[in-house]
C-alpha positions as CSV (number, residue, x, y, z in Angstrom):
1,X,99.1,118.4,101.1
2,X,95.2,119.9,101.4
3,X,95.1,119.2,97.3
4,X,96.5,115.9,98.0
5,X,93.9,115.0,100.9
6,X,90.9,116.3,99.0
7,X,92.0,114.3,95.7
8,X,92.2,110.8,97.8
9,X,88.8,111.9,99.5
10,X,87.3,112.6,96.3
11,X,88.3,109.0,94.9
12,X,86.8,107.2,98.0
13,X,83.4,109.1,97.8
14,X,83.4,108.0,93.7
15,X,84.0,104.9,94.8
16,X,81.4,104.4,97.7
17,X,78.6,106.3,95.4
18,X,79.4,103.2,93.3
19,X,79.2,100.4,95.1
20,X,76.0,102.0,96.7
21,X,75.0,101.3,93.3
22,X,75.6,97.5,93.5
23,X,75.3,97.1,96.8
24,X,72.7,94.3,96.7
25,X,75.4,92.5,94.1
26,X,78.1,92.7,96.2
27,X,80.0,96.5,96.4
28,X,83.4,95.1,95.0
29,X,84.7,98.4,97.4
30,X,87.7,97.8,99.5
31,X,90.1,99.7,101.4
32,X,93.1,98.7,103.1
33,X,96.5,100.4,104.9
34,X,99.9,99.0,104.6
35,X,102.7,99.4,106.6
36,X,106.2,98.0,105.1
37,X,109.7,98.6,105.8
38,X,112.3,99.5,102.8
39,X,115.3,98.1,102.4
40,X,115.2,96.7,106.2
41,X,119.0,95.2,105.7
42,X,120.7,98.8,104.9
43,X,121.9,101.1,107.6
44,X,121.9,104.3,105.5
45,X,118.6,103.3,103.3
46,X,116.1,102.2,105.5
47,X,112.8,104.0,105.5
48,X,109.2,102.9,106.7
49,X,106.0,104.0,105.1
50,X,102.5,103.6,105.7
51,X,99.9,103.3,102.6
52,X,96.3,103.8,103.1
53,X,94.2,102.6,99.7
54,X,91.4,102.2,98.0
55,X,90.2,99.7,95.4
56,X,87.3,99.4,93.4
57,X,86.5,96.0,91.4
58,X,83.3,95.4,89.7
59,X,82.0,93.6,86.4
60,X,79.0,94.7,84.5
61,X,77.7,92.4,82.1
62,X,80.9,92.3,79.5
63,X,82.2,95.3,80.9
64,X,85.0,94.6,83.5
65,X,85.8,97.9,86.3
66,X,88.8,98.6,87.9
67,X,90.3,101.9,89.8
68,X,92.7,101.8,93.0
69,X,94.2,104.5,94.4
70,X,97.4,104.4,97.0
71,X,98.5,106.9,99.1
72,X,102.2,106.5,100.5
73,X,104.0,108.3,103.1
74,X,107.3,107.2,103.8
75,X,110.0,108.4,106.5
76,X,113.3,108.0,105.8
77,X,116.4,108.2,108.2
78,X,116.6,112.0,108.0
79,X,113.8,112.3,109.5
80,X,112.3,113.8,106.2
81,X,108.4,112.5,104.9
82,X,108.2,111.2,101.3
83,X,105.2,111.6,99.8
84,X,103.3,109.5,96.7
85,X,100.1,108.9,95.1
86,X,99.4,106.2,92.9
87,X,95.9,105.8,90.6
88,X,95.5,103.4,88.3
89,X,92.2,102.3,86.5
90,X,91.3,99.6,83.8
91,X,88.3,98.9,81.9
92,X,88.0,95.7,80.2
93,X,85.2,94.5,77.5
94,X,84.3,90.6,76.7
95,X,83.3,90.0,73.2
96,X,82.0,86.1,73.8
97,X,82.8,83.3,70.6
98,X,81.1,80.1,71.9
99,X,80.9,79.0,75.9
100,X,84.9,79.1,76.3
101,X,86.0,81.8,74.7
102,X,86.7,85.3,75.3
103,X,88.5,88.1,73.6
104,X,88.6,91.0,76.0
105,X,89.5,94.9,75.0
106,X,91.7,96.6,77.7
107,X,92.6,100.1,78.6
108,X,94.6,100.3,81.8
109,X,96.0,103.8,82.5
110,X,98.7,104.3,85.6
111,X,99.5,107.6,87.1
112,X,101.9,108.6,89.9
113,X,102.3,111.8,91.5
114,X,105.3,112.4,93.9
115,X,104.6,115.2,96.3
116,X,108.2,114.9,97.8
117,X,108.8,117.1,100.7
118,X,107.2,120.1,99.9
119,X,103.6,121.2,99.8
120,X,102.7,121.1,96.0
121,X,101.7,118.7,93.6
122,X,104.1,118.3,90.7
123,X,103.6,117.1,87.3
124,X,103.3,113.1,87.3
125,X,106.6,111.7,87.2
126,X,105.5,108.3,85.8
127,X,102.3,107.7,83.7
128,X,101.9,104.9,81.6
129,X,98.5,104.3,79.2
130,X,98.2,100.6,78.2
131,X,96.0,99.1,75.5
132,X,95.6,95.1,75.4
133,X,93.9,92.5,73.8
134,X,93.5,89.2,75.6
135,X,92.3,86.0,74.7
136,X,91.1,83.2,77.0
137,X,90.4,79.3,75.9
138,X,88.4,77.3,78.5
139,X,89.2,73.8,78.9
140,X,88.0,71.3,81.4
141,X,91.4,71.5,82.9
142,X,91.2,75.0,83.1
143,X,91.7,78.5,81.6
144,X,94.7,79.2,79.0
145,X,94.9,83.2,77.8
146,X,97.1,84.9,76.2
147,X,97.8,89.2,75.9
148,X,99.4,91.6,73.9
149,X,99.7,94.9,75.6
150,X,101.6,98.8,74.1
151,X,102.5,100.1,77.0
152,X,103.3,104.1,76.5
153,X,105.0,106.6,78.8
154,X,104.5,109.8,79.9
155,X,104.6,112.9,79.8
156,X,108.4,111.4,78.7
157,X,108.0,109.9,75.5
158,X,108.4,106.2,75.4
159,X,106.6,102.7,74.7
160,X,107.3,99.1,74.1
161,X,105.4,95.9,74.0
162,X,104.1,93.5,76.4
163,X,103.5,89.5,75.9
164,X,101.8,87.8,78.9
165,X,100.4,83.9,78.8
166,X,98.8,82.3,81.5
167,X,97.2,79.4,82.9
168,X,94.2,79.0,85.7
169,X,93.1,76.0,87.0
170,X,89.9,75.3,88.6
171,X,91.4,73.9,91.3
172,X,92.7,77.3,92.4
173,X,96.4,77.3,91.2
174,X,97.8,80.0,88.1
175,X,100.5,80.7,86.4
176,X,101.6,84.0,84.6
177,X,104.6,84.8,82.3
178,X,105.3,88.3,81.2
179,X,107.6,89.8,78.8
180,X,108.7,93.7,78.5
181,X,110.1,94.6,75.3
182,X,111.2,98.5,75.2
183,X,110.9,100.0,71.5
184,X,111.4,103.6,72.4
185,X,114.1,105.7,73.2
186,X,116.1,101.8,73.8
187,X,114.8,99.2,71.8
188,X,115.7,96.2,74.0
189,X,114.5,93.4,76.5
190,X,114.0,94.6,79.6
191,X,112.0,92.3,81.9
192,X,111.2,88.7,82.3
193,X,108.7,87.8,85.2
194,X,107.0,84.6,86.3
195,X,104.0,84.7,89.1
196,X,102.5,81.8,90.4
197,X,99.4,81.5,92.9
198,X,97.8,79.2,94.8
199,X,93.5,80.1,96.1
200,X,92.1,77.7,98.2
201,X,88.9,79.2,100.3
202,X,90.4,82.0,102.9
203,X,94.0,81.1,101.8
204,X,96.0,83.1,99.0
205,X,99.8,82.7,98.7
206,X,101.8,83.7,95.3
207,X,105.6,84.3,94.5
208,X,106.7,86.6,92.0
209,X,110.1,86.0,90.1
210,X,111.4,88.5,88.1
211,X,114.6,89.1,86.2
212,X,116.3,92.2,83.7
213,X,116.5,91.7,80.4
214,X,119.9,89.9,81.0
215,X,118.5,87.7,83.5
216,X,122.0,89.1,85.7
217,X,119.6,90.5,88.3
218,X,117.0,89.2,90.0
219,X,113.8,90.3,92.6
220,X,112.0,87.5,94.5
221,X,108.4,88.9,95.9
222,X,106.4,86.1,98.3
223,X,102.7,87.2,99.7
224,X,100.5,85.2,102.1
225,X,96.8,86.3,102.2
226,X,94.7,85.0,104.8
227,X,90.7,86.1,104.8
228,X,88.1,86.1,107.9
229,X,85.3,87.4,107.0
230,X,85.1,90.8,105.0
231,X,88.6,90.9,106.3
232,X,91.7,90.2,104.6
233,X,95.4,90.0,106.4
234,X,98.4,89.7,104.6
235,X,102.3,89.3,104.8
236,X,105.0,89.6,102.3
237,X,108.4,91.3,101.3
238,X,110.6,92.2,98.3
239,X,113.8,90.4,97.9
240,X,115.9,92.3,95.8
241,X,119.5,93.0,94.0
242,X,119.7,89.1,93.9
243,X,122.7,88.6,91.3
244,X,123.9,92.1,91.5
245,X,127.1,93.8,92.6
246,X,124.2,96.2,94.9
247,X,123.7,95.6,98.3
248,X,120.8,92.9,99.0
249,X,117.8,94.5,99.6
250,X,115.3,93.0,101.9
251,X,111.6,95.2,102.3
252,X,109.3,93.5,104.2
253,X,105.5,94.4,104.5
254,X,101.8,93.6,106.2
255,X,98.7,94.7,105.7
256,X,94.8,94.5,105.8
257,X,91.9,95.5,104.0
258,X,88.2,95.3,104.6
259,X,85.8,94.2,101.9
260,X,82.4,96.2,101.9
């Protein structure tokens, strides 16, 4: 347990140090807290969680840096505490071809530590290293982009392909379609998702619709954000197992973040 908090503290201090170096241009550092209820419609599978998180996002000329750390404490119906630490890092380097065309080289890594109910950090149960290429073309009506990624799962061997196409309008509307295909260990089409978003001043809203490879099981996740100065309050919910034989899943969440 102590090592978990130490790891999280080191991440916060590291992000703070980077933020301090860029104070005049905006730090890029934010911290937040999310409260959620997993599977609220279930009598035996319901659980409550708290998730403090830290995000650092900053651009240095042509280099984009993103780091996120989430520490989730979940309380299930049997009064057991389940702890999970999630870490994501991404680097993107932009190559410009003229004023409107950009090729971005991306390296993304996600890592999840499942701490269970014990006191010892386990090996990462879920890690993914995802190199990708993204091409963005600007037009008068907005930006069009396409991306191809090659996610590699570890420590369990496995890899796949990820295809993304999207549109970002100058007036705040966004649309992004993602298609995932697994190559190893099973060659199969695995998931499709569509993300629609809109931003106008302090208001941001999005809804993501995801389907399994056979388009039989669906998940819908709406979210609404409102910013007041450096504070952002958001609320949303996950509606899952739509179209399946399993029980309907409804998982609402509420959060707040502060940008330094």
